[in-house]
C-alpha positions in Angstrom: 78.6 44.7 112.0 79.7 47.8 110.3 82.3 50.5 110.6 81.5 54.2 111.2 80.7 55.7 107.9 80.2 52.4 106.1 76.5 53.1 105.4 77.4 56.4 103.7 80.1 54.6 101.6 77.7 51.8 100.6 75.0 54.3 99.6 77.6 56.1 97.5 78.4 52.8 95.9 74.8 52.2 95.0 74.4 55.7 93.5 77.6 55.3 91.4 77.4 54.9 87.6 80.8 53.7 86.2 81.8 52.9 82.7 82.9 49.2 82.9 85.2 49.5 79.9 87.3 52.5 81.0 91.0 51.6 80.5 93.0 52.9 83.4 96.7 52.7 83.4 96.7 50.3 80.4 94.8 47.6 82.4 91.0 47.8 82.5 89.2 47.2 85.8 86.7 44.5 86.4 83.2 45.0 85.0 80.9 46.3 87.7 77.7 44.5 86.7 77.1 41.8 89.3 79.6 39.5 90.9 82.3 38.1 88.5 82.5 34.9 90.6 78.8 34.3 90.5 78.0 35.4 94.0 75.0 37.7 94.4 75.1 41.0 96.2 78.3 42.6 94.9 78.0 46.4 94.8 79.0 48.5 91.8 82.6 49.7 91.6 83.6 52.7 93.6 85.0 55.8 92.2 88.8 56.1 92.3 88.7 58.9 95.0 86.3 56.9 97.1 88.7 53.9 96.8 91.6 56.0 97.8 89.9 57.0 101.0 89.2 53.4 101.8 92.8 52.3 101.0 94.1 55.0 103.3 91.8 53.8 106.0 93.1 50.2 105.4 96.7 51.4 105.7 96.0 53.3 108.9 94.2 50.4 110.5 96.4 47.5 109.3 97.5 46.3 112.7 97.9 42.7 113.9 100.1 41.2 111.2 98.8 39.3 108.2 95.9 37.7 110.1 94.6 41.0 111.4 95.1 42.7 108.0 93.4 40.0 106.0 90.6 40.0 108.5 90.1 43.7 108.3 90.2 43.8 104.4 87.7 40.9 104.3 85.4 42.8 106.5 85.7 46.2 104.8 85.9 45.0 101.2 83.8 41.8 101.1 81.3 42.1 103.9 80.6 45.8 104.2 81.2 47.4 100.8 80.9 44.3 98.7 83.6 45.6 96.2 84.8 42.1 95.7 83.0 38.8 96.3 84.1 35.9 98.5 85.3 33.6 95.7 87.7 36.0 93.9 88.9 37.3 97.3 89.9 33.9 98.5 91.3 33.0 95.1 93.5 36.0 95.2 94.5 35.2 98.9 95.5 31.8 97.8 97.7 33.2 95.0 99.3 35.8 97.4 100.1 33.1 99.9 102.2 31.4 97.3 104.3 34.5 96.6 107.3 35.8 98.5 106.7 38.9 100.5 103.8 40.3 102.7 100.6 38.5 101.5 98.2 41.1 102.9 99.9 44.0 101.1 99.9 42.0 97.9 96.2 41.1 98.4 95.4 44.8 98.7 97.4 45.5 95.6 95.4 42.9 93.7 92.0 44.2 94.8 93.0 47.7 93.9 94.2 46.5 90.5 90.9 44.6 90.0 88.9 47.7 90.8 90.8 50.4 88.9 93.6 48.8 87.0 97.3 49.7 87.3 96.8 53.0 89.2 94.3 51.2 91.5 96.9 48.5 92.4 99.6 51.1 93.0 97.3 53.2 95.2 96.2 50.2 97.2 99.7 48.8 97.7 101.4 52.1 98.5 98.7 53.3 100.9 98.8 49.9 102.6 102.5 50.4 103.3 103.1 54.2 103.6 101.2 55.0 106.9 103.1 52.2 108.8 106.3 53.2 107.0 105.9 56.8 108.2 105.2 55.6 111.7 108.3 53.4 111.6 110.4 56.3 110.2 109.4 58.5 113.1 109.8 55.8 115.7 113.1 54.6 114.2 114.5 58.1 114.4 113.4 58.6 118.0 114.7 55.1 118.9 118.1 55.8 117.3 118.3 59.1 119.2 116.6 58.4 122.6 115.9 54.6 122.9 112.5 53.1 123.8 109.3 55.2 124.0 107.1 54.2 127.0 104.0 56.2 126.0 103.9 54.6 122.5 104.4 51.1 124.0 101.4 51.7 126.3 99.2 52.8 123.4 100.1 49.8 121.4 99.2 47.4 124.3 95.6 48.6 123.8 95.8 48.4 120.0 97.1 44.8 120.1 94.4 43.7 122.5 91.7 45.1 120.1 93.3 43.6 117.1 93.3 40.2 118.8 89.4 40.3 119.0 89.2 41.5 115.4 91.4 38.6 114.2 89.3 36.0 116.0 86.1 37.4 114.5 87.6 37.3 111.0 89.1 33.8 111.4 85.6 32.4 112.3 84.1 34.2 109.3 86.7 33.0 106.8 86.6 29.5 108.1 82.8 29.3 107.7 83.1 30.4 104.1 86.3 28.7 103.0 85.9 25.3 104.5 83.3 23.5 102.3 83.5 19.9 103.6 85.3 17.4 105.8 88.4 17.3 103.6 88.8 21.0 103.8 88.5 20.9 107.6 91.0 18.1 107.7 93.5 20.0 105.6 93.1 23.2 107.8 93.6 21.2 111.0 96.6 19.4 109.6 98.1 22.7 108.4 97.7 24.2 111.8 99.2 21.3 113.6 102.1 21.1 111.1 103.1 24.7 111.5 102.2 25.2 115.2 103.4 21.9 116.8 105.8 20.4 114.2 107.5 23.5 112.8 107.0 22.4 109.2 108.0 25.2 106.9 105.2 27.2 105.4 106.1 26.4 101.7 106.0 22.7 102.4 102.5 23.0 104.0 101.2 25.0 101.0 102.8 22.5 98.5 101.3 19.5 100.3 97.8 21.1 100.5 98.0 22.0 96.8 98.9 18.4 95.9 96.0 17.0 98.0 93.6 19.4 96.4 94.9 18.6 92.9 94.5 14.9 93.4 91.0 15.3 94.7 90.0 17.2 91.6 91.3 14.8 89.0 88.7 13.8 86.3 86.5 16.9 86.9 85.4 18.8 83.7 86.7 22.3 83.2 84.6 25.1 84.6 82.7 27.3 82.2 84.1 30.6 81.1 82.1 33.3 83.0 84.1 36.1 81.4 86.3 36.9 84.4 89.5 35.3 83.0 90.1 38.4 81.0 90.0 40.6 84.1 92.9 43.0 84.0 94.0 42.2 80.4 93.7 44.7 77.6 90.8 44.7 75.3 88.8 42.0 77.0 91.2 39.2 76.0 93.2 37.1 78.4 96.7 38.2 79.1 99.3 37.0 76.6 102.7 35.7 77.4 104.3 38.6 75.5 102.3 41.2 77.6 103.3 39.3 80.8 107.0 39.4 79.8 106.8 43.1 79.1 105.2 43.7 82.5 107.9 41.6 84.2 110.7 43.4 82.4 109.3 46.8 83.3 108.8 46.1 87.0 112.1 44.3 87.3 113.8 47.5 86.0 111.8 49.6 88.4 113.0 47.4 91.3 116.7 47.0 90.3 117.8 50.1 88.5 117.5 52.6 91.5 119.3 50.2 93.8 122.2 49.8 91.2 122.4 53.6 91.1 122.7 53.7 94.9 125.7 51.2 94.7 127.3 53.3 91.9 126.8 56.6 93.8 128.0 55.4 97.3 130.2 52.5 96.4 129.6 48.7 96.6 130.9 48.5 100.2 128.8 51.3 101.6 126.1 50.3 104.1 123.4 51.7 101.7 124.5 49.4 98.9 124.7 46.5 101.4 121.2 47.2 102.5 120.0 47.3 98.9 121.6 43.9 98.1 120.6 42.1 101.3 117.0 43.1 101.3 116.6 42.5 97.6 117.9 39.0 98.1 115.5 38.6 101.1 112.6 39.8 99.0 112.6 36.7 96.8 112.8 34.2 99.7 110.3 35.5 102.2 107.7 32.8 101.6 105.3 32.7 104.5 105.8 36.3 105.6 108.1 38.0 108.0 108.0 35.3 110.7 109.3 32.7 108.2 112.6 34.6 107.7 112.9 36.4 111.0 115.5 34.0 112.4 117.6 34.3 109.3 117.3 38.1 109.2 118.2 38.4 112.9 121.3 36.2 112.5 122.6 38.1 109.5 122.0 41.6 110.8 123.3 40.8 114.3 126.1 38.3 113.8 126.9 38.8 110.1 126.7 42.5 109.4 126.7 43.6 113.0 124.2 46.4 112.3 122.1 45.8 115.4 122.4 44.2 118.9 120.4 41.1 119.7 117.9 42.9 121.9 117.3 45.5 119.2 116.0 42.9 116.8 113.3 42.2 119.4 112.5 45.9 119.6 112.3 46.0 115.8 109.7 43.2 115.8 107.8 44.8 118.6 107.5 48.1 116.8 106.5 46.3 113.5 103.8 44.3 115.4 102.3 47.4 117.1 102.3 49.8 114.2 100.1 49.6 111.1 101.4 48.0 108.0 103.1 44.7 107.1 105.3 43.0 109.7 108.1 43.0 107.2 108.5 46.7 108.1 110.9 45.2 110.6 113.3 45.4 107.7 112.8 49.2 107.6 113.8 49.5 111.2 116.9 47.5 110.6 117.9 49.6 107.5 117.2 52.8 109.5 119.5 51.9 112.4 122.2 50.4 110.2 122.5 53.5 108.0 122.1 55.8 111.1 125.1 54.2 112.7 127.3 53.2 109.8 126.4 55.6 106.9 128.7 58.4 107.7 127.6 62.0 107.3 124.5 63.3 109.1 123.2 60.3 111.0 119.5 61.3 110.8 119.7 61.9 107.1 121.6 58.6 106.5 119.0 56.8 108.7 116.2 58.0 106.6 118.0 57.1 103.4 118.6 53.6 104.8 115.0 53.2 105.6 113.9 54.4 102.1 116.3 52.1 100.3 115.2 49.1 102.5 111.5 49.9 101.8 112.2 50.0 98.0 114.1 46.7 98.0 111.4 45.1 100.1 108.2 46.2 98.4 109.1 47.0 94.8 109.2 43.2 94.1 105.7 42.8 95.5 104.3 45.0 92.7 106.3 42.9 90.2 104.7 39.6 91.5 101.1 41.0 91.5 101.1 42.9 88.2 102.7 39.9 86.4 100.4 37.3 88.0 97.1 39.0 88.6 95.7 38.7 85.0 96.2 34.9 85.2 94.4 34.3 88.6 90.9 33.9 87.2 92.1 31.8 84.2 94.0 29.4 86.5 90.9 29.2 88.8 88.8 27.8 85.9 91.0 24.7 85.5 89.4 22.1 87.7 92.8 20.6 88.9 94.3 23.9 89.6 91.1 25.1 91.2 91.2 22.0 93.4 94.8 22.8 94.3 93.9 26.3 95.2 91.0 25.1 97.3 93.4 22.9 99.2 95.7 25.9 99.7 92.7 27.9 100.9 91.9 25.3 103.5 95.6 25.3 104.6 95.6 29.1 104.7 92.8 28.9 107.3 95.1 26.7 109.4 97.9 29.1 108.9 95.8 32.1 109.9 94.7 30.1 113.0 98.4 29.6 113.8 99.1 33.3 113.4 96.0 34.1 115.6 97.2 31.7 118.4 100.8 33.1 118.1 99.6 36.7 118.3 97.2 35.9 121.2 99.9 34.2 123.2 102.3 37.1 122.8 99.7 39.7 123.6 98.2 38.0 126.7 101.4 36.3 128.2 104.8 37.6 129.1 106.6 34.3 128.8 105.9 31.9 125.9 108.2 29.0 125.1 108.3 25.9 122.9 107.6 22.7 124.9 109.0 19.5 123.3 106.8 16.4 123.6 108.1 13.8 121.3 108.1 15.2 117.7 105.9 18.0 118.8 107.1 21.4 120.0 104.1 23.7 120.5 104.5 27.2 121.8 102.9 27.3 125.2 102.5 30.1 127.7 103.6 30.2 131.3 100.2 30.7 133.0 101.7 32.8 135.8 103.0 35.3 133.3 99.6 36.4 132.1 99.4 40.1 131.5 96.3 41.5 133.3 96.0 44.8 131.4 96.0 43.2 127.9 93.7 40.5 129.1 91.1 43.0 130.4 91.4 45.1 127.2 91.0 42.0 125.0 87.9 41.2 126.9 86.6 44.7 126.3 87.4 44.4 122.6 85.5 41.0 122.4 82.5 42.5 124.1 82.5 45.5 121.7 82.9 43.4 118.5 80.8 40.3 119.3 78.4 41.8 121.8 77.9 45.4 120.9 78.8 45.0 117.2 81.1 48.0 117.1 83.4 48.8 114.2 87.2 48.5 114.0 87.9 52.2 114.5 85.7 52.5 117.6 87.2 49.3 119.1 90.8 50.4 118.5 90.1 53.9 119.9 88.4 52.7 123.1 91.1 50.1 123.8 93.9 52.5 123.0 92.4 55.2 125.2 92.0 52.8 128.1 95.6 51.6 127.7 96.8 55.2 127.8 94.6 55.9 130.9 96.0 52.9 132.7 99.6 54.0 131.8 98.8 57.4 133.3 97.5 55.9 136.5 100.4 53.5 136.8 
């Protein structure tokens, strides 16, 4: 399976000759020779302009929430271009799952950093967010002025149906590669049941899986140093605590100082200052992604601050689900409407300012977490107990991705989905009579294109989106 143009990209990769020791942005990229994790078949590093084109493509196609986004990156970066091997990709995914904030965006930032250092991480992270943020900026402005947009909703029906098939394909691929034995399968199944049927908080599941993996690995000898622990640290040496502290201080200032200036300029009680404080606070507790804190966010912005009406929070989630970028872009929509209505001055200008401040407060911390922690990922992965803990987390992540896939599929294919209590279990189940025929047919088309015809992501999205628009026109 390959995307349009991937043969050209991979040929360009093979023809590339890159100096492995070039220091970019103060943090050298990974050495291109072979696979740092010991897996054969990894291609040489791409040039920075080539990587930029791919990161832009990732940002434009990052539909479907974290499951779809991780699936797409796995396919584009691991399977097709082979810019990163399976083991470091999964190790980085484990690490990002443990962090607050959108794990898919942080995973892209890590891979970009691994390829081209600091500027690579910035490019990957920013391009992952900016296309969706621009879409949300436009849709938020139109929503504030005119309300819902039927044509856009129709297009996104087709996109969601295609993303569902892409997610299922990636889930199967990741499960085959990440689940090594019976214990891993058991952890994945337990994680799925815990989060889907019991409502166990995501951090608890990750902690439990890590403990199980740690206990399984007691007594194992340390892994040999294959030279990858120094990845991303200056001069080929592992990152020092002093360097880590300097990086943390720098990015903490980048995150906080502009928001403090907003409060000083507009006043502490202005809606822009309130947005800066609220979403900065939210940025450090969003473990498990947007869904984990959605209920808290909705309660605060609807009942506490009274920025939005209850139904508008559902509209915000719907727009975030059907546009590219992290689901946490729901925050941007909230900030946009809050400042549009309560900022004073020109509403459109204030709405855009509210969106920008919310984006900064939400995503600047993500760069802090990655640039501080990235140089330590490979070193931690060599410790047998920590590696066992991360393997346990990997297995649990498969269960979590399965839960996201089921959640996404239910809400794409059915109009009514409710929690049904059976003893201690409360799984989300659909009302079968509420099945949506158009998304069902489009999802079947997407499955046929991906699994049967082996078409790429762009082609599948384009066909399903076009069919959805055609149906909307006929209806």
